[in-house]
mmCIF file of the N, C-alpha and C atoms, coordinates in Angstrom:
data_MODEL
# 
_entry.id   MODEL 
# 
loop_
_atom_site.group_PDB 
_atom_site.id 
_atom_site.type_symbol 
_atom_site.label_atom_id 
_atom_site.label_alt_id 
_atom_site.label_comp_id 
_atom_site.label_asym_id 
_atom_site.label_entity_id 
_atom_site.label_seq_id 
_atom_site.pdbx_PDB_ins_code 
_atom_site.Cartn_x 
_atom_site.Cartn_y 
_atom_site.Cartn_z 
_atom_site.occupancy 
_atom_site.B_iso_or_equiv 
_atom_site.pdbx_formal_charge 
_atom_site.auth_seq_id 
_atom_site.auth_comp_id 
_atom_site.auth_asym_id 
_atom_site.auth_atom_id 
_atom_site.pdbx_PDB_model_num 
ATOM 1   N N  . MET A 1 1  ? 74.233  111.330 116.400 1.00 0.00 ? 1  MET A N  1 
ATOM 2   C CA . MET A 1 1  ? 75.788  111.325 115.964 1.00 0.00 ? 1  MET A CA 1 
ATOM 3   C C  . MET A 1 1  ? 75.858  110.183 114.955 1.00 0.00 ? 1  MET A C  1 
ATOM 4   N N  . GLU A 1 2  ? 77.059  111.101 113.970 1.00 0.00 ? 2  GLU A N  1 
ATOM 5   C CA . GLU A 1 2  ? 78.010  110.128 112.984 1.00 0.00 ? 2  GLU A CA 1 
ATOM 6   C C  . GLU A 1 2  ? 78.792  109.104 113.254 1.00 0.00 ? 2  GLU A C  1 
ATOM 7   N N  . LYS A 1 3  ? 78.854  108.145 113.095 1.00 0.00 ? 3  LYS A N  1 
ATOM 8   C CA . LYS A 1 3  ? 79.902  106.761 113.698 1.00 0.00 ? 3  LYS A CA 1 
ATOM 9   C C  . LYS A 1 3  ? 80.952  106.857 112.576 1.00 0.00 ? 3  LYS A C  1 
ATOM 10  N N  . LYS A 1 4  ? 82.094  107.419 113.122 1.00 0.00 ? 4  LYS A N  1 
ATOM 11  C CA . LYS A 1 4  ? 83.446  107.787 112.257 1.00 0.00 ? 4  LYS A CA 1 
ATOM 12  C C  . LYS A 1 4  ? 84.101  106.391 111.807 1.00 0.00 ? 4  LYS A C  1 
ATOM 13  N N  . SER A 1 5  ? 84.733  106.161 110.662 1.00 0.00 ? 5  SER A N  1 
ATOM 14  C CA . SER A 1 5  ? 85.364  104.981 110.341 1.00 0.00 ? 5  SER A CA 1 
ATOM 15  C C  . SER A 1 5  ? 86.641  105.048 111.020 1.00 0.00 ? 5  SER A C  1 
ATOM 16  N N  . SER A 1 6  ? 87.311  103.949 111.181 1.00 0.00 ? 6  SER A N  1 
ATOM 17  C CA . SER A 1 6  ? 89.021  103.929 111.305 1.00 0.00 ? 6  SER A CA 1 
ATOM 18  C C  . SER A 1 6  ? 89.892  104.722 110.578 1.00 0.00 ? 6  SER A C  1 
ATOM 19  N N  . TYR A 1 7  ? 89.323  104.810 109.088 1.00 0.00 ? 7  TYR A N  1 
ATOM 20  C CA . TYR A 1 7  ? 90.163  105.831 108.479 1.00 0.00 ? 7  TYR A CA 1 
ATOM 21  C C  . TYR A 1 7  ? 89.859  107.343 108.941 1.00 0.00 ? 7  TYR A C  1 
ATOM 22  N N  . GLN A 1 8  ? 88.521  107.793 109.273 1.00 0.00 ? 8  GLN A N  1 
ATOM 23  C CA . GLN A 1 8  ? 88.339  109.099 109.647 1.00 0.00 ? 8  GLN A CA 1 
ATOM 24  C C  . GLN A 1 8  ? 89.089  109.477 111.032 1.00 0.00 ? 8  GLN A C  1 
ATOM 25  N N  . LEU A 1 9  ? 89.198  108.263 111.545 1.00 0.00 ? 9  LEU A N  1 
ATOM 26  C CA . LEU A 1 9  ? 90.121  108.697 113.070 1.00 0.00 ? 9  LEU A CA 1 
ATOM 27  C C  . LEU A 1 9  ? 91.243  108.839 112.829 1.00 0.00 ? 9  LEU A C  1 
ATOM 28  N N  . MET A 1 10 ? 91.805  108.470 111.906 1.00 0.00 ? 10 MET A N  1 
ATOM 29  C CA . MET A 1 10 ? 93.423  108.704 111.654 1.00 0.00 ? 10 MET A CA 1 
ATOM 30  C C  . MET A 1 10 ? 93.888  110.047 111.590 1.00 0.00 ? 10 MET A C  1 
ATOM 31  N N  . ASN A 1 11 ? 95.131  110.506 111.663 1.00 0.00 ? 11 ASN A N  1 
ATOM 32  C CA . ASN A 1 11 ? 95.439  111.941 111.468 1.00 0.00 ? 11 ASN A CA 1 
ATOM 33  C C  . ASN A 1 11 ? 96.018  111.668 109.940 1.00 0.00 ? 11 ASN A C  1 
ATOM 34  N N  . GLN A 1 12 ? 96.475  112.840 109.662 1.00 0.00 ? 12 GLN A N  1 
ATOM 35  C CA . GLN A 1 12 ? 96.915  112.844 108.352 1.00 0.00 ? 12 GLN A CA 1 
ATOM 36  C C  . GLN A 1 12 ? 97.896  112.179 107.710 1.00 0.00 ? 12 GLN A C  1 
ATOM 37  N N  . GLU A 1 13 ? 99.323  112.079 108.645 1.00 0.00 ? 13 GLU A N  1 
ATOM 38  C CA . GLU A 1 13 ? 100.411 111.266 108.632 1.00 0.00 ? 13 GLU A CA 1 
ATOM 39  C C  . GLU A 1 13 ? 99.937  109.814 108.373 1.00 0.00 ? 13 GLU A C  1 
ATOM 40  N N  . GLU A 1 14 ? 98.952  109.486 109.258 1.00 0.00 ? 14 GLU A N  1 
ATOM 41  C CA . GLU A 1 14 ? 98.675  107.861 109.337 1.00 0.00 ? 14 GLU A CA 1 
ATOM 42  C C  . GLU A 1 14 ? 98.031  107.611 108.038 1.00 0.00 ? 14 GLU A C  1 
ATOM 43  N N  . ARG A 1 15 ? 97.133  108.795 107.635 1.00 0.00 ? 15 ARG A N  1 
ATOM 44  C CA . ARG A 1 15 ? 96.234  108.312 106.157 1.00 0.00 ? 15 ARG A CA 1 
ATOM 45  C C  . ARG A 1 15 ? 97.098  108.362 105.302 1.00 0.00 ? 15 ARG A C  1 
ATOM 46  N N  . GLU A 1 16 ? 98.340  108.808 104.979 1.00 0.00 ? 16 GLU A N  1 
ATOM 47  C CA . GLU A 1 16 ? 99.041  109.087 104.031 1.00 0.00 ? 16 GLU A CA 1 
ATOM 48  C C  . GLU A 1 16 ? 100.192 107.887 104.086 1.00 0.00 ? 16 GLU A C  1 
ATOM 49  N N  . LYS A 1 17 ? 100.253 107.388 104.792 1.00 0.00 ? 17 LYS A N  1 
ATOM 50  C CA . LYS A 1 17 ? 101.296 105.764 105.124 1.00 0.00 ? 17 LYS A CA 1 
ATOM 51  C C  . LYS A 1 17 ? 100.226 104.781 104.778 1.00 0.00 ? 17 LYS A C  1 
ATOM 52  N N  . LYS A 1 18 ? 98.867  104.863 105.120 1.00 0.00 ? 18 LYS A N  1 
ATOM 53  C CA . LYS A 1 18 ? 98.003  103.878 104.662 1.00 0.00 ? 18 LYS A CA 1 
ATOM 54  C C  . LYS A 1 18 ? 97.626  103.861 103.421 1.00 0.00 ? 18 LYS A C  1 
ATOM 55  N N  . ILE A 1 19 ? 97.503  105.232 102.742 1.00 0.00 ? 19 ILE A N  1 
ATOM 56  C CA . ILE A 1 19 ? 97.228  104.916 101.322 1.00 0.00 ? 19 ILE A CA 1 
ATOM 57  C C  . ILE A 1 19 ? 98.700  104.590 100.517 1.00 0.00 ? 19 ILE A C  1 
ATOM 58  N N  . ALA A 1 20 ? 99.766  105.018 100.913 1.00 0.00 ? 20 ALA A N  1 
ATOM 59  C CA . ALA A 1 20 ? 101.161 104.238 100.103 1.00 0.00 ? 20 ALA A CA 1 
ATOM 60  C C  . ALA A 1 20 ? 101.296 102.790 100.579 1.00 0.00 ? 20 ALA A C  1 
ATOM 61  N N  . GLU A 1 21 ? 100.749 102.453 101.465 1.00 0.00 ? 21 GLU A N  1 
ATOM 62  C CA . GLU A 1 21 ? 100.779 100.983 101.633 1.00 0.00 ? 21 GLU A CA 1 
ATOM 63  C C  . GLU A 1 21 ? 99.872  100.243 101.021 1.00 0.00 ? 21 GLU A C  1 
ATOM 64  N N  . LEU A 1 22 ? 98.657  100.758 100.814 1.00 0.00 ? 22 LEU A N  1 
ATOM 65  C CA . LEU A 1 22 ? 97.499  100.097 99.906  1.00 0.00 ? 22 LEU A CA 1 
ATOM 66  C C  . LEU A 1 22 ? 97.773  100.303 98.323  1.00 0.00 ? 22 LEU A C  1 
ATOM 67  N N  . GLN A 1 23 ? 98.393  101.184 97.923  1.00 0.00 ? 23 GLN A N  1 
ATOM 68  C CA . GLN A 1 23 ? 98.833  101.423 96.620  1.00 0.00 ? 23 GLN A CA 1 
ATOM 69  C C  . GLN A 1 23 ? 100.029 100.177 96.573  1.00 0.00 ? 23 GLN A C  1 
ATOM 70  N N  . VAL A 1 24 ? 101.028 100.258 97.355  1.00 0.00 ? 24 VAL A N  1 
ATOM 71  C CA . VAL A 1 24 ? 101.716 99.185  96.864  1.00 0.00 ? 24 VAL A CA 1 
ATOM 72  C C  . VAL A 1 24 ? 101.188 97.712  96.676  1.00 0.00 ? 24 VAL A C  1 
ATOM 73  N N  . LEU A 1 25 ? 100.212 97.835  97.705  1.00 0.00 ? 25 LEU A N  1 
ATOM 74  C CA . LEU A 1 25 ? 99.791  96.358  97.730  1.00 0.00 ? 25 LEU A CA 1 
ATOM 75  C C  . LEU A 1 25 ? 98.854  96.063  96.663  1.00 0.00 ? 25 LEU A C  1 
ATOM 76  N N  . GLU A 1 26 ? 97.879  97.407  95.869  1.00 0.00 ? 26 GLU A N  1 
ATOM 77  C CA . GLU A 1 26 ? 97.417  97.067  94.656  1.00 0.00 ? 26 GLU A CA 1 
ATOM 78  C C  . GLU A 1 26 ? 98.548  96.729  93.415  1.00 0.00 ? 26 GLU A C  1 
ATOM 79  N N  . GLN A 1 27 ? 99.568  97.370  93.257  1.00 0.00 ? 27 GLN A N  1 
ATOM 80  C CA . GLN A 1 27 ? 100.493 96.947  92.433  1.00 0.00 ? 27 GLN A CA 1 
ATOM 81  C C  . GLN A 1 27 ? 100.818 95.490  92.377  1.00 0.00 ? 27 GLN A C  1 
ATOM 82  N N  . GLU A 1 28 ? 101.015 95.290  93.754  1.00 0.00 ? 28 GLU A N  1 
ATOM 83  C CA . GLU A 1 28 ? 101.387 93.899  93.773  1.00 0.00 ? 28 GLU A CA 1 
ATOM 84  C C  . GLU A 1 28 ? 100.274 92.744  93.581  1.00 0.00 ? 28 GLU A C  1 
ATOM 85  N N  . LEU A 1 29 ? 99.070  92.913  93.942  1.00 0.00 ? 29 LEU A N  1 
ATOM 86  C CA . LEU A 1 29 ? 98.126  92.111  93.430  1.00 0.00 ? 29 LEU A CA 1 
ATOM 87  C C  . LEU A 1 29 ? 97.712  92.172  91.824  1.00 0.00 ? 29 LEU A C  1 
ATOM 88  N N  . GLY A 1 30 ? 97.870  93.492  91.327  1.00 0.00 ? 30 GLY A N  1 
ATOM 89  C CA . GLY A 1 30 ? 97.818  93.570  89.983  1.00 0.00 ? 30 GLY A CA 1 
ATOM 90  C C  . GLY A 1 30 ? 99.006  92.752  89.187  1.00 0.00 ? 30 GLY A C  1 
ATOM 91  N N  . SER A 1 31 ? 100.036 92.648  89.803  1.00 0.00 ? 31 SER A N  1 
ATOM 92  C CA . SER A 1 31 ? 101.189 91.831  88.875  1.00 0.00 ? 31 SER A CA 1 
ATOM 93  C C  . SER A 1 31 ? 101.302 90.388  89.065  1.00 0.00 ? 31 SER A C  1 
ATOM 94  N N  . LEU A 1 32 ? 100.372 89.871  90.041  1.00 0.00 ? 32 LEU A N  1 
ATOM 95  C CA . LEU A 1 32 ? 100.385 88.566  89.994  1.00 0.00 ? 32 LEU A CA 1 
ATOM 96  C C  . LEU A 1 32 ? 99.474  87.953  88.976  1.00 0.00 ? 32 LEU A C  1 
ATOM 97  N N  . LYS A 1 33 ? 100.135 86.491  88.792  1.00 0.00 ? 33 LYS A N  1 
ATOM 98  C CA . LYS A 1 33 ? 99.459  85.699  87.651  1.00 0.00 ? 33 LYS A CA 1 
ATOM 99  C C  . LYS A 1 33 ? 97.931  85.505  88.127  1.00 0.00 ? 33 LYS A C  1 
ATOM 100 N N  . LYS A 1 34 ? 97.290  85.087  86.910  1.00 0.00 ? 34 LYS A N  1 
ATOM 101 C CA . LYS A 1 34 ? 95.434  84.842  87.197  1.00 0.00 ? 34 LYS A CA 1 
ATOM 102 C C  . LYS A 1 34 ? 95.504  83.516  88.115  1.00 0.00 ? 34 LYS A C  1 
ATOM 103 N N  . ASN A 1 35 ? 96.199  82.720  88.218  1.00 0.00 ? 35 ASN A N  1 
ATOM 104 C CA . ASN A 1 35 ? 95.957  81.306  89.120  1.00 0.00 ? 35 ASN A CA 1 
ATOM 105 C C  . ASN A 1 35 ? 96.737  81.508  90.372  1.00 0.00 ? 35 ASN A C  1 
ATOM 106 N N  . ALA A 1 36 ? 97.662  82.643  90.709  1.00 0.00 ? 36 ALA A N  1 
ATOM 107 C CA . ALA A 1 36 ? 98.228  82.891  92.056  1.00 0.00 ? 36 ALA A CA 1 
ATOM 108 C C  . ALA A 1 36 ? 97.454  82.668  93.194  1.00 0.00 ? 36 ALA A C  1 
ATOM 109 N N  . ARG A 1 37 ? 97.555  82.255  94.026  1.00 0.00 ? 37 ARG A N  1 
ATOM 110 C CA . ARG A 1 37 ? 97.293  82.053  95.577  1.00 0.00 ? 37 ARG A CA 1 
ATOM 111 C C  . ARG A 1 37 ? 97.066  83.124  96.396  1.00 0.00 ? 37 ARG A C  1 
ATOM 112 N N  . VAL A 1 38 ? 96.344  83.851  96.714  1.00 0.00 ? 38 VAL A N  1 
ATOM 113 C CA . VAL A 1 38 ? 96.507  85.240  97.907  1.00 0.00 ? 38 VAL A CA 1 
ATOM 114 C C  . VAL A 1 38 ? 95.422  84.896  99.093  1.00 0.00 ? 38 VAL A C  1 
ATOM 115 N N  . TYR A 1 39 ? 96.594  85.099  100.430 1.00 0.00 ? 39 TYR A N  1 
ATOM 116 C CA . TYR A 1 39 ? 95.788  84.558  101.623 1.00 0.00 ? 39 TYR A CA 1 
ATOM 117 C C  . TYR A 1 39 ? 95.528  86.088  102.506 1.00 0.00 ? 39 TYR A C  1 
ATOM 118 N N  . GLN A 1 40 ? 94.740  85.941  103.046 1.00 0.00 ? 40 GLN A N  1 
ATOM 119 C CA . GLN A 1 40 ? 94.240  87.202  104.020 1.00 0.00 ? 40 GLN A CA 1 
ATOM 120 C C  . GLN A 1 40 ? 94.080  86.393  105.166 1.00 0.00 ? 40 GLN A C  1 
ATOM 121 N N  . SER A 1 41 ? 94.447  87.972  106.190 1.00 0.00 ? 41 SER A N  1 
ATOM 122 C CA . SER A 1 41 ? 94.196  87.509  107.704 1.00 0.00 ? 41 SER A CA 1 
ATOM 123 C C  . SER A 1 41 ? 92.662  88.293  108.059 1.00 0.00 ? 41 SER A C  1 
ATOM 124 N N  . HIS A 1 42 ? 91.890  87.861  108.987 1.00 0.00 ? 42 HIS A N  1 
ATOM 125 C CA . HIS A 1 42 ? 90.796  88.170  109.258 1.00 0.00 ? 42 HIS A CA 1 
ATOM 126 C C  . HIS A 1 42 ? 90.985  88.554  110.647 1.00 0.00 ? 42 HIS A C  1 
ATOM 127 N N  . GLY A 1 43 ? 90.609  89.737  111.000 1.00 0.00 ? 43 GLY A N  1 
ATOM 128 C CA . GLY A 1 43 ? 90.647  90.387  112.257 1.00 0.00 ? 43 GLY A CA 1 
ATOM 129 C C  . GLY A 1 43 ? 92.193  90.522  112.937 1.00 0.00 ? 43 GLY A C  1 
ATOM 130 N N  . ASN A 1 44 ? 92.308  90.209  114.110 1.00 0.00 ? 44 ASN A N  1 
ATOM 131 C CA . ASN A 1 44 ? 93.805  90.483  114.691 1.00 0.00 ? 44 ASN A CA 1 
ATOM 132 C C  . ASN A 1 44 ? 94.237  89.129  115.219 1.00 0.00 ? 44 ASN A C  1 
ATOM 133 N N  . SER A 1 45 ? 94.208  88.465  113.949 1.00 0.00 ? 45 SER A N  1 
ATOM 134 C CA . SER A 1 45 ? 94.827  86.982  114.213 1.00 0.00 ? 45 SER A CA 1 
ATOM 135 C C  . SER A 1 45 ? 95.790  87.006  113.457 1.00 0.00 ? 45 SER A C  1 
ATOM 136 N N  . ASN A 1 46 ? 96.501  85.719  113.300 1.00 0.00 ? 46 ASN A N  1 
ATOM 137 C CA . ASN A 1 46 ? 97.839  85.284  112.967 1.00 0.00 ? 46 ASN A CA 1 
ATOM 138 C C  . ASN A 1 46 ? 97.385  84.202  112.016 1.00 0.00 ? 46 ASN A C  1 
ATOM 139 N N  . VAL A 1 47 ? 95.981  83.770  111.620 1.00 0.00 ? 47 VAL A N  1 
ATOM 140 C CA . VAL A 1 47 ? 95.501  83.035  111.102 1.00 0.00 ? 47 VAL A CA 1 
ATOM 141 C C  . VAL A 1 47 ? 95.238  83.606  109.494 1.00 0.00 ? 47 VAL A C  1 
ATOM 142 N N  . PHE A 1 48 ? 95.570  82.914  108.607 1.00 0.00 ? 48 PHE A N  1 
ATOM 143 C CA . PHE A 1 48 ? 95.454  83.530  107.078 1.00 0.00 ? 48 PHE A CA 1 
ATOM 144 C C  . PHE A 1 48 ? 94.705  82.683  106.281 1.00 0.00 ? 48 PHE A C  1 
ATOM 145 N N  . PHE A 1 49 ? 93.538  83.001  105.616 1.00 0.00 ? 49 PHE A N  1 
ATOM 146 C CA . PHE A 1 49 ? 92.630  82.287  104.726 1.00 0.00 ? 49 PHE A CA 1 
ATOM 147 C C  . PHE A 1 49 ? 93.040  82.387  103.292 1.00 0.00 ? 49 PHE A C  1 
ATOM 148 N N  . VAL A 1 50 ? 92.736  81.235  102.258 1.00 0.00 ? 50 VAL A N  1 
ATOM 149 C CA . VAL A 1 50 ? 93.037  81.601  101.002 1.00 0.00 ? 50 VAL A CA 1 
ATOM 150 C C  . VAL A 1 50 ? 91.782  82.862  100.612 1.00 0.00 ? 50 VAL A C  1 
ATOM 151 N N  . ALA A 1 51 ? 92.101  83.477  99.819  1.00 0.00 ? 51 ALA A N  1 
ATOM 152 C CA . ALA A 1 51 ? 91.257  84.472  99.488  1.00 0.00 ? 51 ALA A CA 1 
ATOM 153 C C  . ALA A 1 51 ? 90.983  84.683  97.850  1.00 0.00 ? 51 ALA A C  1 
ATOM 154 N N  . GLU A 1 52 ? 90.132  85.042  97.272  1.00 0.00 ? 52 GLU A N  1 
ATOM 155 C CA . GLU A 1 52 ? 90.131  85.226  95.589  1.00 0.00 ? 52 GLU A CA 1 
ATOM 156 C C  . GLU A 1 52 ? 90.810  86.316  95.649  1.00 0.00 ? 52 GLU A C  1 
ATOM 157 N N  . ARG A 1 53 ? 91.901  86.328  94.742  1.00 0.00 ? 53 ARG A N  1 
ATOM 158 C CA . ARG A 1 53 ? 92.869  87.398  94.289  1.00 0.00 ? 53 ARG A CA 1 
ATOM 159 C C  . ARG A 1 53 ? 91.890  88.673  93.585  1.00 0.00 ? 53 ARG A C  1 
ATOM 160 N N  . GLU A 1 54 ? 90.804  88.561  92.698  1.00 0.00 ? 54 GLU A N  1 
ATOM 161 C CA . GLU A 1 54 ? 90.252  89.588  92.041  1.00 0.00 ? 54 GLU A CA 1 
ATOM 162 C C  . GLU A 1 54 ? 89.580  90.402  93.341  1.00 0.00 ? 54 GLU A C  1 
ATOM 163 N N  . LYS A 1 55 ? 88.628  89.610  94.015  1.00 0.00 ? 55 LYS A N  1 
ATOM 164 C CA . LYS A 1 55 ? 88.147  90.279  95.455  1.00 0.00 ? 55 LYS A CA 1 
ATOM 165 C C  . LYS A 1 55 ? 88.781  91.214  96.163  1.00 0.00 ? 55 LYS A C  1 
ATOM 166 N N  . VAL A 1 56 ? 90.157  90.512  96.606  1.00 0.00 ? 56 VAL A N  1 
ATOM 167 C CA . VAL A 1 56 ? 91.219  91.152  97.498  1.00 0.00 ? 56 VAL A CA 1 
ATOM 168 C C  . VAL A 1 56 ? 91.522  92.442  96.567  1.00 0.00 ? 56 VAL A C  1 
ATOM 169 N N  . HIS A 1 57 ? 91.815  92.382  95.370  1.00 0.00 ? 57 HIS A N  1 
ATOM 170 C CA . HIS A 1 57 ? 92.224  93.654  94.410  1.00 0.00 ? 57 HIS A CA 1 
ATOM 171 C C  . HIS A 1 57 ? 91.212  94.759  94.341  1.00 0.00 ? 57 HIS A C  1 
ATOM 172 N N  . SER A 1 58 ? 89.773  94.262  94.099  1.00 0.00 ? 58 SER A N  1 
ATOM 173 C CA . SER A 1 58 ? 88.807  95.350  94.252  1.00 0.00 ? 58 SER A CA 1 
ATOM 174 C C  . SER A 1 58 ? 88.489  96.123  95.310  1.00 0.00 ? 58 SER A C  1 
ATOM 175 N N  . GLU A 1 59 ? 88.671  94.938  96.822  1.00 0.00 ? 59 GLU A N  1 
ATOM 176 C CA . GLU A 1 59 ? 88.782  95.657  97.696  1.00 0.00 ? 59 GLU A CA 1 
ATOM 177 C C  . GLU A 1 59 ? 89.937  96.755  98.116  1.00 0.00 ? 59 GLU A C  1 
ATOM 178 N N  . THR A 1 60 ? 90.765  96.331  97.885  1.00 0.00 ? 60 THR A N  1 
ATOM 179 C CA . THR A 1 60 ? 92.063  97.198  97.860  1.00 0.00 ? 60 THR A CA 1 
ATOM 180 C C  . THR A 1 60 ? 91.632  98.553  97.170  1.00 0.00 ? 60 THR A C  1 
ATOM 181 N N  . LYS A 1 61 ? 91.254  98.287  95.968  1.00 0.00 ? 61 LYS A N  1 
ATOM 182 C CA . LYS A 1 61 ? 91.140  99.535  95.233  1.00 0.00 ? 61 LYS A CA 1 
ATOM 183 C C  . LYS A 1 61 ? 90.420  100.578 96.161  1.00 0.00 ? 61 LYS A C  1 
ATOM 184 N N  . LEU A 1 62 ? 88.837  99.724  96.508  1.00 0.00 ? 62 LEU A N  1 
ATOM 185 C CA . LEU A 1 62 ? 87.752  100.459 97.104  1.00 0.00 ? 62 LEU A CA 1 
ATOM 186 C C  . LEU A 1 62 ? 88.424  101.561 98.280  1.00 0.00 ? 62 LEU A C  1 
ATOM 187 N N  . SER A 1 63 ? 89.085  100.582 99.099  1.00 0.00 ? 63 SER A N  1 
ATOM 188 C CA . SER A 1 63 ? 90.180  101.050 100.127 1.00 0.00 ? 63 SER A CA 1 
ATOM 189 C C  . SER A 1 63 ? 90.814  102.328 99.939  1.00 0.00 ? 63 SER A C  1 
ATOM 190 N N  . ILE A 1 64 ? 91.589  102.254 98.783  1.00 0.00 ? 64 ILE A N  1 
ATOM 191 C CA . ILE A 1 64 ? 92.207  103.561 98.635  1.00 0.00 ? 64 ILE A CA 1 
ATOM 192 C C  . ILE A 1 64 ? 91.499  104.701 98.193  1.00 0.00 ? 64 ILE A C  1 
ATOM 193 N N  . THR A 1 65 ? 90.192  104.224 97.564  1.00 0.00 ? 65 THR A N  1 
ATOM 194 C CA . THR A 1 65 ? 89.463  105.398 96.836  1.00 0.00 ? 65 THR A CA 1 
ATOM 195 C C  . THR A 1 65 ? 88.783  106.086 98.327  1.00 0.00 ? 65 THR A C  1 
ATOM 196 N N  . LYS A 1 66 ? 88.258  105.561 99.170  1.00 0.00 ? 66 LYS A N  1 
ATOM 197 C CA . LYS A 1 66 ? 87.795  105.958 100.410 1.00 0.00 ? 66 LYS A CA 1 
ATOM 198 C C  . LYS A 1 66 ? 88.709  106.731 101.200 1.00 0.00 ? 66 LYS A C  1 
ATOM 199 N N  . LEU A 1 67 ? 89.753  106.041 101.269 1.00 0.00 ? 67 LEU A N  1 
ATOM 200 C CA . LEU A 1 67 ? 91.065  106.943 102.219 1.00 0.00 ? 67 LEU A CA 1 
ATOM 201 C C  . LEU A 1 67 ? 91.546  108.204 101.749 1.00 0.00 ? 67 LEU A C  1 
ATOM 202 N N  . THR A 1 68 ? 91.358  108.129 100.375 1.00 0.00 ? 68 THR A N  1 
ATOM 203 C CA . THR A 1 68 ? 91.850  109.404 99.515  1.00 0.00 ? 68 THR A CA 1 
ATOM 204 C C  . THR A 1 68 ? 90.873  110.313 99.683  1.00 0.00 ? 68 THR A C  1 
ATOM 205 N N  . ASP A 1 69 ? 89.603  110.040 99.532  1.00 0.00 ? 69 ASP A N  1 
ATOM 206 C CA . ASP A 1 69 ? 88.472  110.846 99.526  1.00 0.00 ? 69 ASP A CA 1 
ATOM 207 C C  . ASP A 1 69 ? 88.440  111.584 100.940 1.00 0.00 ? 69 ASP A C  1 
ATOM 208 N N  . ILE A 1 70 ? 88.765  110.750 102.144 1.00 0.00 ? 70 ILE A N  1 
ATOM 209 C CA . ILE A 1 70 ? 88.532  111.442 103.400 1.00 0.00 ? 70 ILE A CA 1 
ATOM 210 C C  . ILE A 1 70 ? 89.736  112.161 103.301 1.00 0.00 ? 70 ILE A C  1 
ATOM 211 N N  . HIS A 1 71 ? 90.984  111.627 103.092 1.00 0.00 ? 71 HIS A N  1 
ATOM 212 C CA . HIS A 1 71 ? 92.462  112.810 103.194 1.00 0.00 ? 71 HIS A CA 1 
ATOM 213 C C  . HIS A 1 71 ? 92.398  113.724 102.525 1.00 0.00 ? 71 HIS A C  1 
ATOM 214 N N  . ASN A 1 72 ? 91.538  113.683 101.579 1.00 0.00 ? 72 ASN A N  1 
ATOM 215 C CA . ASN A 1 72 ? 91.480  115.527 100.744 1.00 0.00 ? 72 ASN A CA 1 
ATOM 216 C C  . ASN A 1 72 ? 90.567  115.844 101.248 1.00 0.00 ? 72 ASN A C  1 
ATOM 217 N N  . LYS A 1 73 ? 89.139  115.464 101.905 1.00 0.00 ? 73 LYS A N  1 
ATOM 218 C CA . LYS A 1 73 ? 88.298  116.281 102.677 1.00 0.00 ? 73 LYS A CA 1 
ATOM 219 C C  . LYS A 1 73 ? 88.889  116.671 103.728 1.00 0.00 ? 73 LYS A C  1 
ATOM 220 N N  . ASN A 1 74 ? 89.469  115.707 104.581 1.00 0.00 ? 74 ASN A N  1 
ATOM 221 C CA . ASN A 1 74 ? 90.109  116.496 105.802 1.00 0.00 ? 74 ASN A CA 1 
ATOM 222 C C  . ASN A 1 74 ? 91.228  117.674 105.466 1.00 0.00 ? 74 ASN A C  1 
ATOM 223 N N  . GLY A 1 75 ? 91.818  117.722 104.620 1.00 0.00 ? 75 GLY A N  1 
ATOM 224 C CA . GLY A 1 75 ? 93.003  118.196 104.264 1.00 0.00 ? 75 GLY A CA 1 
ATOM 225 C C  . GLY A 1 75 ? 92.434  119.617 103.689 1.00 0.00 ? 75 GLY A C  1 
ATOM 226 N N  . LYS A 1 76 ? 91.440  119.503 103.243 1.00 0.00 ? 76 LYS A N  1 
ATOM 227 C CA . LYS A 1 76 ? 90.737  120.924 102.879 1.00 0.00 ? 76 LYS A CA 1 
ATOM 228 C C  . LYS A 1 76 ? 90.365  121.920 103.844 1.00 0.00 ? 76 LYS A C  1 
ATOM 229 N N  . GLN A 1 77 ? 89.878  121.242 105.231 1.00 0.00 ? 77 GLN A N  1 
ATOM 230 C CA . GLN A 1 77 ? 89.269  121.904 106.332 1.00 0.00 ? 77 GLN A CA 1 
ATOM 231 C C  . GLN A 1 77 ? 90.410  122.781 106.897 1.00 0.00 ? 77 GLN A C  1 
# 
């Protein structure tokens, strides 16, 4: 049995909202200066850790791509 990702378990409306949220995040990360500090939460914690801006930016782009692919695939069914 194929394991479904959290993106696959979302309904269409939730995926659309998440895509929009990630696109805003991508734009914000892209507009930061090279030496800007970025903080990232891990898990369901209120603790944030310093993260590499470029790494977070590329992870965000990848998430948008994955989510958009799933959204388009499920939208055609």
